[in-house]
PyMOL Python script that loads the backbone (N, CA, C, O; Angstrom):
from pymol import cmd

cmd.read_pdbstr("""\
ATOM      1  N   MET A   1     118.757  99.192 106.255  1.00  0.00           N
ATOM      2  CA  MET A   1     118.733 100.287 107.207  1.00  0.00           C
ATOM      3  C   MET A   1     118.196 101.545 106.509  1.00  0.00           C
ATOM      4  O   MET A   1     118.574 101.854 105.379  1.00  0.00           O
ATOM      5  N   GLU A   2     117.333 102.241 107.190  1.00  0.00           N
ATOM      6  CA  GLU A   2     116.703 103.430 106.616  1.00  0.00           C
ATOM      7  C   GLU A   2     117.641 104.632 106.665  1.00  0.00           C
ATOM      8  O   GLU A   2     118.393 104.823 107.621  1.00  0.00           O
ATOM      9  N   GLU A   3     117.572 105.431 105.608  1.00  0.00           N
ATOM     10  CA  GLU A   3     118.385 106.650 105.546  1.00  0.00           C
ATOM     11  C   GLU A   3     117.932 107.649 106.601  1.00  0.00           C
ATOM     12  O   GLU A   3     116.745 107.734 106.920  1.00  0.00           O
ATOM     13  N   THR A   4     118.875 108.398 107.135  1.00  0.00           N
ATOM     14  CA  THR A   4     118.502 109.498 108.023  1.00  0.00           C
ATOM     15  C   THR A   4     117.936 110.616 107.161  1.00  0.00           C
ATOM     16  O   THR A   4     118.097 110.615 105.941  1.00  0.00           O
ATOM     17  N   GLU A   5     117.279 111.557 107.798  1.00  0.00           N
ATOM     18  CA  GLU A   5     116.724 112.686 107.061  1.00  0.00           C
ATOM     19  C   GLU A   5     117.829 113.481 106.367  1.00  0.00           C
ATOM     20  O   GLU A   5     117.659 113.930 105.234  1.00  0.00           O
ATOM     21  N   ALA A   6     118.955 113.651 107.047  1.00  0.00           N
ATOM     22  CA  ALA A   6     120.076 114.393 106.461  1.00  0.00           C
ATOM     23  C   ALA A   6     120.647 113.661 105.248  1.00  0.00           C
ATOM     24  O   ALA A   6     121.004 114.292 104.253  1.00  0.00           O
ATOM     25  N   GLN A   7     120.734 112.335 105.327  1.00  0.00           N
ATOM     26  CA  GLN A   7     121.243 111.557 104.196  1.00  0.00           C
ATOM     27  C   GLN A   7     120.292 111.646 103.009  1.00  0.00           C
ATOM     28  O   GLN A   7     120.724 111.815 101.869  1.00  0.00           O
ATOM     29  N   LEU A   8     119.004 111.532 103.282  1.00  0.00           N
ATOM     30  CA  LEU A   8     118.009 111.624 102.214  1.00  0.00           C
ATOM     31  C   LEU A   8     118.028 113.013 101.595  1.00  0.00           C
ATOM     32  O   LEU A   8     117.953 113.147 100.373  1.00  0.00           O
ATOM     33  N   PHE A   9     118.128 114.045 102.422  1.00  0.00           N
ATOM     34  CA  PHE A   9     118.204 115.418 101.928  1.00  0.00           C
ATOM     35  C   PHE A   9     119.386 115.558 100.965  1.00  0.00           C
ATOM     36  O   PHE A   9     119.240 116.097  99.868  1.00  0.00           O
ATOM     37  N   ALA A  10     120.552 115.071 101.382  1.00  0.00           N
ATOM     38  CA  ALA A  10     121.757 115.185 100.555  1.00  0.00           C
ATOM     39  C   ALA A  10     121.597 114.419  99.244  1.00  0.00           C
ATOM     40  O   ALA A  10     122.002 114.903  98.187  1.00  0.00           O
ATOM     41  N   ARG A  11     121.009 113.232  99.311  1.00  0.00           N
ATOM     42  CA  ARG A  11     120.854 112.425  98.100  1.00  0.00           C
ATOM     43  C   ARG A  11     119.858 113.061  97.135  1.00  0.00           C
ATOM     44  O   ARG A  11     120.114 113.128  95.933  1.00  0.00           O
ATOM     45  N   LEU A  12     118.727 113.527  97.655  1.00  0.00           N
ATOM     46  CA  LEU A  12     117.739 114.167  96.783  1.00  0.00           C
ATOM     47  C   LEU A  12     118.286 115.458  96.187  1.00  0.00           C
ATOM     48  O   LEU A  12     117.982 115.801  95.044  1.00  0.00           O
ATOM     49  N   ARG A  13     119.086 116.162  96.958  1.00  0.00           N
ATOM     50  CA  ARG A  13     119.678 117.404  96.450  1.00  0.00           C
ATOM     51  C   ARG A  13     120.576 117.115  95.244  1.00  0.00           C
ATOM     52  O   ARG A  13     120.681 117.939  94.335  1.00  0.00           O
ATOM     53  N   GLU A  14     121.216 115.958  95.237  1.00  0.00           N
ATOM     54  CA  GLU A  14     122.081 115.588  94.116  1.00  0.00           C
ATOM     55  C   GLU A  14     121.304 114.983  92.955  1.00  0.00           C
ATOM     56  O   GLU A  14     121.660 115.203  91.797  1.00  0.00           O
ATOM     57  N   GLU A  15     120.250 114.225  93.243  1.00  0.00           N
ATOM     58  CA  GLU A  15     119.591 113.414  92.224  1.00  0.00           C
ATOM     59  C   GLU A  15     118.289 113.986  91.667  1.00  0.00           C
ATOM     60  O   GLU A  15     117.901 113.640  90.551  1.00  0.00           O
ATOM     61  N   ASN A  16     117.618 114.836  92.402  1.00  0.00           N
ATOM     62  CA  ASN A  16     116.278 115.279  92.019  1.00  0.00           C
ATOM     63  C   ASN A  16     116.291 116.764  91.652  1.00  0.00           C
ATOM     64  O   ASN A  16     116.488 117.612  92.523  1.00  0.00           O
ATOM     65  N   PRO A  17     116.083 117.089  90.369  1.00  0.00           N
ATOM     66  CA  PRO A  17     116.133 118.498  89.938  1.00  0.00           C
ATOM     67  C   PRO A  17     115.116 119.398  90.650  1.00  0.00           C
ATOM     68  O   PRO A  17     115.422 120.548  90.965  1.00  0.00           O
ATOM     69  N   GLU A  18     113.920 118.883  90.902  1.00  0.00           N
ATOM     70  CA  GLU A  18     112.899 119.683  91.598  1.00  0.00           C
ATOM     71  C   GLU A  18     113.343 119.967  93.029  1.00  0.00           C
ATOM     72  O   GLU A  18     113.187 121.084  93.522  1.00  0.00           O
ATOM     73  N   PHE A  19     113.890 118.961  93.689  1.00  0.00           N
ATOM     74  CA  PHE A  19     114.383 119.140  95.052  1.00  0.00           C
ATOM     75  C   PHE A  19     115.547 120.129  95.063  1.00  0.00           C
ATOM     76  O   PHE A  19     115.647 120.959  95.966  1.00  0.00           O
ATOM     77  N   GLN A  20     116.418 120.044  94.071  1.00  0.00           N
ATOM     78  CA  GLN A  20     117.544 120.985  93.950  1.00  0.00           C
ATOM     79  C   GLN A  20     117.034 122.417  93.845  1.00  0.00           C
ATOM     80  O   GLN A  20     117.544 123.321  94.506  1.00  0.00           O
ATOM     81  N   ARG A  21     116.015 122.610  92.999  1.00  0.00           N
ATOM     82  CA  ARG A  21     115.443 123.949  92.797  1.00  0.00           C
ATOM     83  C   ARG A  21     114.849 124.478  94.099  1.00  0.00           C
ATOM     84  O   ARG A  21     115.058 125.637  94.459  1.00  0.00           O
ATOM     85  N   LEU A  22     114.113 123.629  94.796  1.00  0.00           N
ATOM     86  CA  LEU A  22     113.499 124.043  96.056  1.00  0.00           C
ATOM     87  C   LEU A  22     114.557 124.361  97.112  1.00  0.00           C
ATOM     88  O   LEU A  22     114.438 125.351  97.834  1.00  0.00           O
ATOM     89  N   ALA A  23     115.581 123.529  97.200  1.00  0.00           N
ATOM     90  CA  ALA A  23     116.644 123.754  98.188  1.00  0.00           C
ATOM     91  C   ALA A  23     117.364 125.073  97.914  1.00  0.00           C
ATOM     92  O   ALA A  23     117.718 125.795  98.846  1.00  0.00           O
ATOM     93  N   GLU A  24     117.580 125.383  96.650  1.00  0.00           N
ATOM     94  CA  GLU A  24     118.252 126.640  96.300  1.00  0.00           C
ATOM     95  C   GLU A  24     117.368 127.841  96.657  1.00  0.00           C
ATOM     96  O   GLU A  24     117.859 128.838  97.186  1.00  0.00           O
ATOM     97  N   LYS A  25     116.076 127.745  96.369  1.00  0.00           N
ATOM     98  CA  LYS A  25     115.151 128.833  96.730  1.00  0.00           C
ATOM     99  C   LYS A  25     115.116 129.007  98.251  1.00  0.00           C
ATOM    100  O   LYS A  25     115.119 130.134  98.746  1.00  0.00           O
ATOM    101  N   HIS A  26     115.082 127.913  98.979  1.00  0.00           N
ATOM    102  CA  HIS A  26     115.072 127.962 100.443  1.00  0.00           C
ATOM    103  C   HIS A  26     116.319 128.686 100.948  1.00  0.00           C
ATOM    104  O   HIS A  26     116.237 129.528 101.842  1.00  0.00           O
ATOM    105  N   ARG A  27     117.463 128.356 100.373  1.00  0.00           N
ATOM    106  CA  ARG A  27     118.727 128.994 100.766  1.00  0.00           C
ATOM    107  C   ARG A  27     118.694 130.491 100.446  1.00  0.00           C
ATOM    108  O   ARG A  27     119.140 131.309 101.251  1.00  0.00           O
ATOM    109  N   GLU A  28     118.166 130.846  99.273  1.00  0.00           N
ATOM    110  CA  GLU A  28     118.071 132.262  98.886  1.00  0.00           C
ATOM    111  C   GLU A  28     117.183 133.037  99.862  1.00  0.00           C
ATOM    112  O   GLU A  28     117.545 134.129 100.300  1.00  0.00           O
ATOM    113  N   PHE A  29     116.031 132.476 100.198  1.00  0.00           N
ATOM    114  CA  PHE A  29     115.133 133.150 101.134  1.00  0.00           C
ATOM    115  C   PHE A  29     115.789 133.295 102.500  1.00  0.00           C
ATOM    116  O   PHE A  29     115.665 134.337 103.144  1.00  0.00           O
ATOM    117  N   ASP A  30     116.484 132.254 102.942  1.00  0.00           N
ATOM    118  CA  ASP A  30     117.175 132.295 104.228  1.00  0.00           C
ATOM    119  C   ASP A  30     118.233 133.398 104.235  1.00  0.00           C
ATOM    120  O   ASP A  30     118.382 134.121 105.219  1.00  0.00           O
ATOM    121  N   GLN A  31     118.956 133.516 103.143  1.00  0.00           N
ATOM    122  CA  GLN A  31     119.990 134.549 103.037  1.00  0.00           C
ATOM    123  C   GLN A  31     119.369 135.951 103.077  1.00  0.00           C
ATOM    124  O   GLN A  31     119.896 136.841 103.745  1.00  0.00           O
ATOM    125  N   LYS A  32     118.267 136.147 102.376  1.00  0.00           N
ATOM    126  CA  LYS A  32     117.607 137.455 102.374  1.00  0.00           C
ATOM    127  C   LYS A  32     117.063 137.805 103.760  1.00  0.00           C
ATOM    128  O   LYS A  32     117.139 138.956 104.190  1.00  0.00           O
ATOM    129  N   ILE A  33     116.521 136.814 104.447  1.00  0.00           N
ATOM    130  CA  ILE A  33     116.032 137.043 105.812  1.00  0.00           C
ATOM    131  C   ILE A  33     117.193 137.420 106.724  1.00  0.00           C
ATOM    132  O   ILE A  33     117.069 138.327 107.547  1.00  0.00           O
ATOM    133  N   SER A  34     118.312 136.732 106.582  1.00  0.00           N
ATOM    134  CA  SER A  34     119.501 137.040 107.393  1.00  0.00           C
ATOM    135  C   SER A  34     119.990 138.461 107.147  1.00  0.00           C
ATOM    136  O   SER A  34     120.409 139.148 108.078  1.00  0.00           O
ATOM    137  N   GLU A  35     119.935 138.900 105.891  1.00  0.00           N
ATOM    138  CA  GLU A  35     120.340 140.274 105.571  1.00  0.00           C
ATOM    139  C   GLU A  35     119.436 141.278 106.284  1.00  0.00           C
ATOM    140  O   GLU A  35     119.914 142.275 106.824  1.00  0.00           O
ATOM    141  N   LEU A  36     118.141 141.015 106.286  1.00  0.00           N
ATOM    142  CA  LEU A  36     117.212 141.910 106.976  1.00  0.00           C
ATOM    143  C   LEU A  36     117.416 141.858 108.490  1.00  0.00           C
ATOM    144  O   LEU A  36     117.256 142.868 109.175  1.00  0.00           O
ATOM    145  N   ASP A  37     117.767 140.693 109.005  1.00  0.00           N
ATOM    146  CA  ASP A  37     117.986 140.550 110.449  1.00  0.00           C
ATOM    147  C   ASP A  37     119.187 141.356 110.939  1.00  0.00           C
ATOM    148  O   ASP A  37     119.278 141.665 112.127  1.00  0.00           O
ATOM    149  N   ARG A  38     120.092 141.693 110.052  1.00  0.00           N
ATOM    150  CA  ARG A  38     121.264 142.477 110.448  1.00  0.00           C
ATOM    151  C   ARG A  38     120.949 143.973 110.575  1.00  0.00           C
ATOM    152  O   ARG A  38     121.766 144.747 111.074  1.00  0.00           O
ATOM    153  N   ILE A  39     119.774 144.363 110.126  1.00  0.00           N
ATOM    154  CA  ILE A  39     119.358 145.763 110.235  1.00  0.00           C
ATOM    155  C   ILE A  39     118.753 145.965 111.627  1.00  0.00           C
ATOM    156  O   ILE A  39     117.865 145.222 112.042  1.00  0.00           O
ATOM    157  N   TYR A  40     119.242 146.970 112.331  1.00  0.00           N
ATOM    158  CA  TYR A  40     118.825 147.185 113.721  1.00  0.00           C
ATOM    159  C   TYR A  40     117.332 147.504 113.823  1.00  0.00           C
ATOM    160  O   TYR A  40     116.613 146.861 114.589  1.00  0.00           O
ATOM    161  N   TYR A  41     116.867 148.484 113.063  1.00  0.00           N
ATOM    162  CA  TYR A  41     115.443 148.838 113.023  1.00  0.00           C
ATOM    163  C   TYR A  41     114.947 148.660 111.600  1.00  0.00           C
ATOM    164  O   TYR A  41     115.479 149.261 110.667  1.00  0.00           O
ATOM    165  N   LEU A  42     113.923 147.831 111.441  1.00  0.00           N
ATOM    166  CA  LEU A  42     113.341 147.620 110.124  1.00  0.00           C
ATOM    167  C   LEU A  42     112.209 148.612 109.897  1.00  0.00           C
ATOM    168  O   LEU A  42     111.434 148.917 110.804  1.00  0.00           O
ATOM    169  N   THR A  43     112.133 149.105 108.668  1.00  0.00           N
ATOM    170  CA  THR A  43     110.981 149.920 108.295  1.00  0.00           C
ATOM    171  C   THR A  43     109.777 148.990 108.190  1.00  0.00           C
ATOM    172  O   THR A  43     109.936 147.770 108.180  1.00  0.00           O
ATOM    173  N   SER A  44     108.594 149.548 108.112  1.00  0.00           N
ATOM    174  CA  SER A  44     107.405 148.701 107.988  1.00  0.00           C
ATOM    175  C   SER A  44     107.461 147.887 106.692  1.00  0.00           C
ATOM    176  O   SER A  44     107.015 146.741 106.659  1.00  0.00           O
ATOM    177  N   GLU A  45     108.001 148.471 105.642  1.00  0.00           N
ATOM    178  CA  GLU A  45     108.147 147.752 104.366  1.00  0.00           C
ATOM    179  C   GLU A  45     109.144 146.594 104.509  1.00  0.00           C
ATOM    180  O   GLU A  45     108.901 145.501 103.998  1.00  0.00           O
ATOM    181  N   GLN A  46     110.249 146.828 105.194  1.00  0.00           N
ATOM    182  CA  GLN A  46     111.240 145.768 105.411  1.00  0.00           C
ATOM    183  C   GLN A  46     110.665 144.658 106.292  1.00  0.00           C
ATOM    184  O   GLN A  46     110.922 143.479 106.050  1.00  0.00           O
ATOM    185  N   GLU A  47     109.899 145.025 107.296  1.00  0.00           N
ATOM    186  CA  GLU A  47     109.269 144.035 108.172  1.00  0.00           C
ATOM    187  C   GLU A  47     108.259 143.198 107.390  1.00  0.00           C
ATOM    188  O   GLU A  47     108.193 141.980 107.554  1.00  0.00           O
ATOM    189  N   ARG A  48     107.475 143.860 106.539  1.00  0.00           N
ATOM    190  CA  ARG A  48     106.515 143.148 105.690  1.00  0.00           C
ATOM    191  C   ARG A  48     107.241 142.173 104.770  1.00  0.00           C
ATOM    192  O   ARG A  48     106.815 141.029 104.608  1.00  0.00           O
ATOM    193  N   LYS A  49     108.340 142.630 104.168  1.00  0.00           N
ATOM    194  CA  LYS A  49     109.128 141.793 103.266  1.00  0.00           C
ATOM    195  C   LYS A  49     109.710 140.594 104.015  1.00  0.00           C
ATOM    196  O   LYS A  49     109.711 139.477 103.497  1.00  0.00           O
ATOM    197  N   ARG A  50     110.199 140.825 105.223  1.00  0.00           N
ATOM    198  CA  ARG A  50     110.773 139.743 106.036  1.00  0.00           C
ATOM    199  C   ARG A  50     109.722 138.671 106.326  1.00  0.00           C
ATOM    200  O   ARG A  50     109.999 137.477 106.205  1.00  0.00           O
ATOM    201  N   LYS A  51     108.526 139.094 106.706  1.00  0.00           N
ATOM    202  CA  LYS A  51     107.451 138.144 106.993  1.00  0.00           C
ATOM    203  C   LYS A  51     107.042 137.376 105.737  1.00  0.00           C
ATOM    204  O   LYS A  51     106.774 136.176 105.793  1.00  0.00           O
ATOM    205  N   GLU A  52     106.998 138.069 104.618  1.00  0.00           N
ATOM    206  CA  GLU A  52     106.674 137.421 103.345  1.00  0.00           C
ATOM    207  C   GLU A  52     107.732 136.361 103.002  1.00  0.00           C
ATOM    208  O   GLU A  52     107.398 135.252 102.585  1.00  0.00           O
ATOM    209  N   LEU A  53     109.000 136.715 103.181  1.00  0.00           N
ATOM    210  CA  LEU A  53     110.085 135.769 102.906  1.00  0.00           C
ATOM    211  C   LEU A  53     110.013 134.558 103.834  1.00  0.00           C
ATOM    212  O   LEU A  53     110.264 133.431 103.406  1.00  0.00           O
ATOM    213  N   GLN A  54     109.674 134.786 105.099  1.00  0.00           N
ATOM    214  CA  GLN A  54     109.547 133.674 106.047  1.00  0.00           C
ATOM    215  C   GLN A  54     108.439 132.713 105.613  1.00  0.00           C
ATOM    216  O   GLN A  54     108.602 131.495 105.696  1.00  0.00           O
ATOM    217  N   LYS A  55     107.314 133.262 105.151  1.00  0.00           N
ATOM    218  CA  LYS A  55     106.209 132.420 104.693  1.00  0.00           C
ATOM    219  C   LYS A  55     106.606 131.631 103.451  1.00  0.00           C
ATOM    220  O   LYS A  55     106.301 130.443 103.338  1.00  0.00           O
ATOM    221  N   LEU A  56     107.288 132.297 102.519  1.00  0.00           N
ATOM    222  CA  LEU A  56     107.741 131.614 101.308  1.00  0.00           C
ATOM    223  C   LEU A  56     108.741 130.510 101.644  1.00  0.00           C
ATOM    224  O   LEU A  56     108.688 129.418 101.079  1.00  0.00           O
ATOM    225  N   LYS A  57     109.641 130.807 102.560  1.00  0.00           N
ATOM    226  CA  LYS A  57     110.646 129.826 102.980  1.00  0.00           C
ATOM    227  C   LYS A  57     109.967 128.609 103.608  1.00  0.00           C
ATOM    228  O   LYS A  57     110.361 127.474 103.338  1.00  0.00           O
ATOM    229  N   LEU A  58     108.960 128.831 104.435  1.00  0.00           N
ATOM    230  CA  LEU A  58     108.231 127.736 105.066  1.00  0.00           C
ATOM    231  C   LEU A  58     107.466 126.910 104.024  1.00  0.00           C
ATOM    232  O   LEU A  58     107.415 125.683 104.120  1.00  0.00           O
ATOM    233  N   THR A  59     106.879 127.573 103.044  1.00  0.00           N
ATOM    234  CA  THR A  59     106.177 126.867 101.971  1.00  0.00           C
ATOM    235  C   THR A  59     107.136 125.959 101.209  1.00  0.00           C
ATOM    236  O   THR A  59     106.808 124.813 100.901  1.00  0.00           O
ATOM    237  N   ILE A  60     108.318 126.479 100.909  1.00  0.00           N
ATOM    238  CA  ILE A  60     109.340 125.695 100.210  1.00  0.00           C
ATOM    239  C   ILE A  60     109.756 124.500 101.072  1.00  0.00           C
ATOM    240  O   ILE A  60     109.896 123.386 100.568  1.00  0.00           O
ATOM    241  N   LYS A  61     109.949 124.735 102.355  1.00  0.00           N
ATOM    242  CA  LYS A  61     110.352 123.653 103.264  1.00  0.00           C
ATOM    243  C   LYS A  61     109.286 122.561 103.286  1.00  0.00           C
ATOM    244  O   LYS A  61     109.616 121.375 103.267  1.00  0.00           O
ATOM    245  N   ASP A  62     108.016 122.948 103.326  1.00  0.00           N
ATOM    246  CA  ASP A  62     106.925 121.974 103.293  1.00  0.00           C
ATOM    247  C   ASP A  62     106.965 121.155 102.003  1.00  0.00           C
ATOM    248  O   ASP A  62     106.759 119.942 102.028  1.00  0.00           O
ATOM    249  N   GLN A  63     107.230 121.817 100.880  1.00  0.00           N
ATOM    250  CA  GLN A  63     107.311 121.115  99.596  1.00  0.00           C
ATOM    251  C   GLN A  63     108.485 120.134  99.581  1.00  0.00           C
ATOM    252  O   GLN A  63     108.371 119.031  99.046  1.00  0.00           O
ATOM    253  N   MET A  64     109.604 120.538 100.168  1.00  0.00           N
ATOM    254  CA  MET A  64     110.770 119.654 100.239  1.00  0.00           C
ATOM    255  C   MET A  64     110.456 118.431 101.096  1.00  0.00           C
ATOM    256  O   MET A  64     110.823 117.312 100.738  1.00  0.00           O
ATOM    257  N   HIS A  65     109.782 118.637 102.222  1.00  0.00           N
ATOM    258  CA  HIS A  65     109.421 117.512 103.090  1.00  0.00           C
ATOM    259  C   HIS A  65     108.417 116.587 102.402  1.00  0.00           C
ATOM    260  O   HIS A  65     108.448 115.374 102.608  1.00  0.00           O
ATOM    261  N   THR A  66     107.533 117.151 101.589  1.00  0.00           N
ATOM    262  CA  THR A  66     106.594 116.330 100.829  1.00  0.00           C
ATOM    263  C   THR A  66     107.347 115.441  99.848  1.00  0.00           C
ATOM    264  O   THR A  66     107.041 114.255  99.727  1.00  0.00           O
ATOM    265  N   LEU A  67     108.327 116.000  99.148  1.00  0.00           N
ATOM    266  CA  LEU A  67     109.137 115.203  98.223  1.00  0.00           C
ATOM    267  C   LEU A  67     109.905 114.111  98.966  1.00  0.00           C
ATOM    268  O   LEU A  67     110.013 112.986  98.477  1.00  0.00           O
ATOM    269  N   MET A  68     110.430 114.434 100.128  1.00  0.00           N
ATOM    270  CA  MET A  68     111.161 113.440 100.921  1.00  0.00           C
ATOM    271  C   MET A  68     110.222 112.314 101.363  1.00  0.00           C
ATOM    272  O   MET A  68     110.578 111.138 101.295  1.00  0.00           O
ATOM    273  N   ARG A  69     109.029 112.681 101.811  1.00  0.00           N
ATOM    274  CA  ARG A  69     108.047 111.689 102.251  1.00  0.00           C
ATOM    275  C   ARG A  69     107.633 110.793 101.074  1.00  0.00           C
ATOM    276  O   ARG A  69     107.540 109.575 101.224  1.00  0.00           O
ATOM    277  N   GLN A  70     107.387 111.397  99.907  1.00  0.00           N
ATOM    278  CA  GLN A  70     107.019 110.623  98.722  1.00  0.00           C
ATOM    279  C   GLN A  70     108.145 109.671  98.331  1.00  0.00           C
ATOM    280  O   GLN A  70     107.897 108.520  97.971  1.00  0.00           O
ATOM    281  N   HIS A  71     109.372 110.153  98.404  1.00  0.00           N
ATOM    282  CA  HIS A  71     110.517 109.310  98.064  1.00  0.00           C
ATOM    283  C   HIS A  71     110.585 108.111  99.008  1.00  0.00           C
ATOM    284  O   HIS A  71     110.801 106.981  98.570  1.00  0.00           O
ATOM    285  N   ARG A  72     110.402 108.358 100.287  1.00  0.00           N
ATOM    286  CA  ARG A  72     110.443 107.254 101.269  1.00  0.00           C
ATOM    287  C   ARG A  72     109.330 106.239 101.000  1.00  0.00           C
ATOM    288  O   ARG A  72     109.558 105.032 101.070  1.00  0.00           O
ATOM    289  N   LEU A  73     108.127 106.730 100.692  1.00  0.00           N
ATOM    290  CA  LEU A  73     107.008 105.819 100.424  1.00  0.00           C
ATOM    291  C   LEU A  73     107.255 104.987  99.174  1.00  0.00           C
ATOM    292  O   LEU A  73     106.933 103.799  99.144  1.00  0.00           O
ATOM    293  N   ASN A  74     107.821 105.602  98.146  1.00  0.00           N
ATOM    294  CA  ASN A  74     108.047 104.915  96.876  1.00  0.00           C
ATOM    295  C   ASN A  74     109.271 104.013  96.891  1.00  0.00           C
ATOM    296  O   ASN A  74     109.402 103.141  96.033  1.00  0.00           O
ATOM    297  N   HIS A  75     110.166 104.207  97.848  1.00  0.00           N
ATOM    298  CA  HIS A  75     111.413 103.447  97.859  1.00  0.00           C
ATOM    299  C   HIS A  75     111.602 102.609  99.118  1.00  0.00           C
ATOM    300  O   HIS A  75     112.706 102.137  99.390  1.00  0.00           O
ATOM    301  N   THR A  76     110.539 102.424  99.880  1.00  0.00           N
ATOM    302  CA  THR A  76     110.608 101.577 101.065  1.00  0.00           C
ATOM    303  C   THR A  76     110.204 100.168 100.658  1.00  0.00           C
ATOM    304  O   THR A  76     109.131  99.974 100.087  1.00  0.00           O
ATOM    305  N   PRO A  77     111.048  99.185 100.943  1.00  0.00           N
ATOM    306  CA  PRO A  77     110.695  97.808 100.575  1.00  0.00           C
ATOM    307  C   PRO A  77     109.415  97.372 101.287  1.00  0.00           C
ATOM    308  O   PRO A  77     109.208  97.678 102.461  1.00  0.00           O
ATOM    309  N   ALA A  78     108.576  96.663 100.567  1.00  0.00           N
ATOM    310  CA  ALA A  78     107.336  96.158 101.160  1.00  0.00           C
ATOM    311  C   ALA A  78     107.679  95.066 102.160  1.00  0.00           C
ATOM    312  O   ALA A  78     108.552  94.232 101.920  1.00  0.00           O
ATOM    313  N   THR A  79     106.990  95.086 103.262  1.00  0.00           N
ATOM    314  CA  THR A  79     107.225  94.043 104.267  1.00  0.00           C
ATOM    315  C   THR A  79     106.397  92.824 103.888  1.00  0.00           C
ATOM    316  O   THR A  79     105.261  92.955 103.432  1.00  0.00           O
ATOM    317  N   SER A  80     106.953  91.672 104.072  1.00  0.00           N
ATOM    318  CA  SER A  80     106.225  90.447 103.726  1.00  0.00           C
ATOM    319  C   SER A  80     105.189  90.153 104.809  1.00  0.00           C
ATOM    320  O   SER A  80     105.438  90.332 106.001  1.00  0.00           O
ATOM    321  N   GLN A  81     104.041  89.706 104.366  1.00  0.00           N
ATOM    322  CA  GLN A  81     102.973  89.370 105.304  1.00  0.00           C
ATOM    323  C   GLN A  81     103.010  87.880 105.565  1.00  0.00           C
ATOM    324  O   GLN A  81     103.264  87.093 104.653  1.00  0.00           O
ATOM    325  N   LYS A  82     102.759  87.486 106.798  1.00  0.00           N
ATOM    326  CA  LYS A  82     102.777  86.057 107.165  1.00  0.00           C
ATOM    327  C   LYS A  82     101.386  85.511 107.248  1.00  0.00           C
ATOM    328  O   LYS A  82     101.203  84.330 107.543  1.00  0.00           O
TER     329      LYS A  82
END
""", "prot")
cmd.dss("prot")
cmd.show_as("cartoon", "prot")
cmd.util.cbc("prot")
cmd.orient("prot")
């Protein structure tokens, strides 16, 4: 039976140092964005920073999904051909 995405995420977070690093950066960016979201009116500098953090967070998420996809490809049993 194939792992769910959440199960794979949890396993890679425990076993893969690169995935751990990316997950921590993603969490940090998310926290910083949340802090900015609590400000009623953002200055132009704060708005620029928020957008930059969102882009960085998305880049990290893409890298995490790439690692998950690579893990699935490398650890999926080959199907027998008839």
